[in-house]
C-alpha positions, 0 to 999 in steps of 0.5 A, spaced: 500 500 500 502 506 498 501 512 503 502 519 500 504 525 505 503 532 502 507 538 505 511 544 502 517 542 505 521 538 511 515 538 516 512 531 513 519 528 516 517 527 523 510 523 521 513 519 515 519 517 520 514 514 525 510 511 519 517 508 517 518 506 524 511 503 525 510 500 519 517 499 515 513 495 509 509 500 507 510 504 501 511 512 502 510 517 497 513 524 499 510 530 496 514 536 497 513 543 494 520 547 493 517 551 488 511 553 492 514 553 499 512 556 504 505 555 503 503 559 509 503 566 506 500 564 500 492 566 498 488 561 501 485 559 494 492 558 491 494 553 497 487 549 496 488 548 489 496 546 490 494 541 495 488 538 492 492 538 485 498 534 489 493 529 492 490 528 485 496 526 482 498 522 488 492 518 487 494 517 480 501 514 482 497 509 486 496 512 493 490 509 497 491 513 503 493 521 503 496 524 509 497 532 510 502 532 516 502 540 515 497 545 520 497 550 514 494 545 509 490 542 514 487 548 516 486 551 509 485 545 504 483 538 508 476 538 507 477 540 500 481 534 499 476 530 502 471 532 497 476 531 491 478 524 493 471 521 495 470 517 501 474 511 499 480 514 500 482 516 507 485 523 508 488 524 515 490 531 517 494 534 522 491 538 529 495 541 534 496 537 540 492 542 544 487 537 547 492 533 551 496 539 553 491 542 556 488 536 560 495 536 564 498 543 564 495 549 567 499 554 562 500 552 555 503 556 549 501 554 542 507 555 538 505 555 530 506 559 524 504 566 523 498 564 519 496 558 523 496 563 530 492 568 526 487 563 524 480 562 526 481 554 526 486 555 532 482 559 536 476 554 535 481 549 537 483 553 543 476 554 545 474 547 544 479 544 548 483 549 552 479 546 558 480 551 564 488 552 562 490 558 560 492 557 552 495 562 548 498 562 541 505 564 539 507 566 532 514 563 531 516 568 525 521 564 520 522 558 524 519 553 519 523 557 513 529 556 517 528 549 518 527 548 511 533 552 509 538 548 514 539 555 517 540 553 524 542 560 527 536 563 524 532 557 527 535 558 534 534 566 534 526 564 532 526 559 538 529 564 543 524 569 541 518 565 541 520 562 548 521 570 550 514 571 548 511 565 552 508 566 559 513 566 564 509 560 568 508 556 561 508 548 563 507 546 556 508 548 549 504 545 543 508 544 537 503 547 532 507 546 526 510 539 523 517 542 522 518 544 529 520 537 532 526 537 527 529 542 532 526 539 538 533 539 542 534 547 541 527 548 543 528 544 550 534 548 551 530 555 550 525 553 555 525 553 563 526 546 566 520 542 566 516 545 561 513 539 557 512 539 549 507 536 545 507 534 538 502 530 533 507 526 529 506 520 532 499 520 533 498 522 526 502 516 524 498 511 528 491 514 526 494 513 519 495 506 520 488 505 523 485 508 517 489 503 512 487 497 516 480 499 516 480 499 509 480 491 509 485 491 503 492 488 503 497 493 506 504 491 505 508 493 500 516 493 499 518 499 504 519 504 498 520 511 499 519 515 493 520 523 493 517 528 488 519 535 488 513 539 486 511 533 481 518 532 479 522 525 481 527 526 486 530 526 493 529 529 499 533 536 500 540 535 502 538 538 509 534 533 511 540 528 513 541 533 518 535 531 522 534 524 525 527 523 521 530 525 515 536 519 516 530 514 517 527 516 511 534 515 507 536 522 506 543 523 503 547 529 506 
């Protein structure tokens, strides 16, 4: 079975790596979009068209399951992809882990891109799942772009700014962009001791496997990892090899 993962850049690595760990036999189609990245600042309809078109192309290449391991794309295009591909193709989106964080922490900061932080979608999630916790959004300007470009100095600067903007009494930080787990060590170093981090990559991978198995079809494959860059066959960017997730997926430095 082929599972397609769609993101503008390296944010798909953590979820794809978890799928590789949990089901090494499944074939993965990694759909990156270097020509269109980043998606966050783009007009909403542009992003919808881009993601829907990539999903359509993935199905033409044999994908039976679509994963959108990107908060921006999930906020903007998830329901449009589901409408396009129909009920027989599971489409799994990504939701920031606000609910589990608010269940165990009284003060929570949701680190995300500026677009996601400003979205009604995230505001609604905080209202629905924030419970009695104090939950605030923190825009991490430039962090996803720095990760994609391999600029770890710029990434650390963005992380330090986000840490400074988080509440002084913060107990939990939700990684609301799928790029951010790639620099988790730098995030931990910038936060006070004891602050808990929450991300959704493992949960999205587990949900993907459940949806695959519920189809009632053979799910085994050859363990192939295939990469398309804006529709062109290729390889993961060289910068992917700087991250454990990238190396799990066979990235070459």
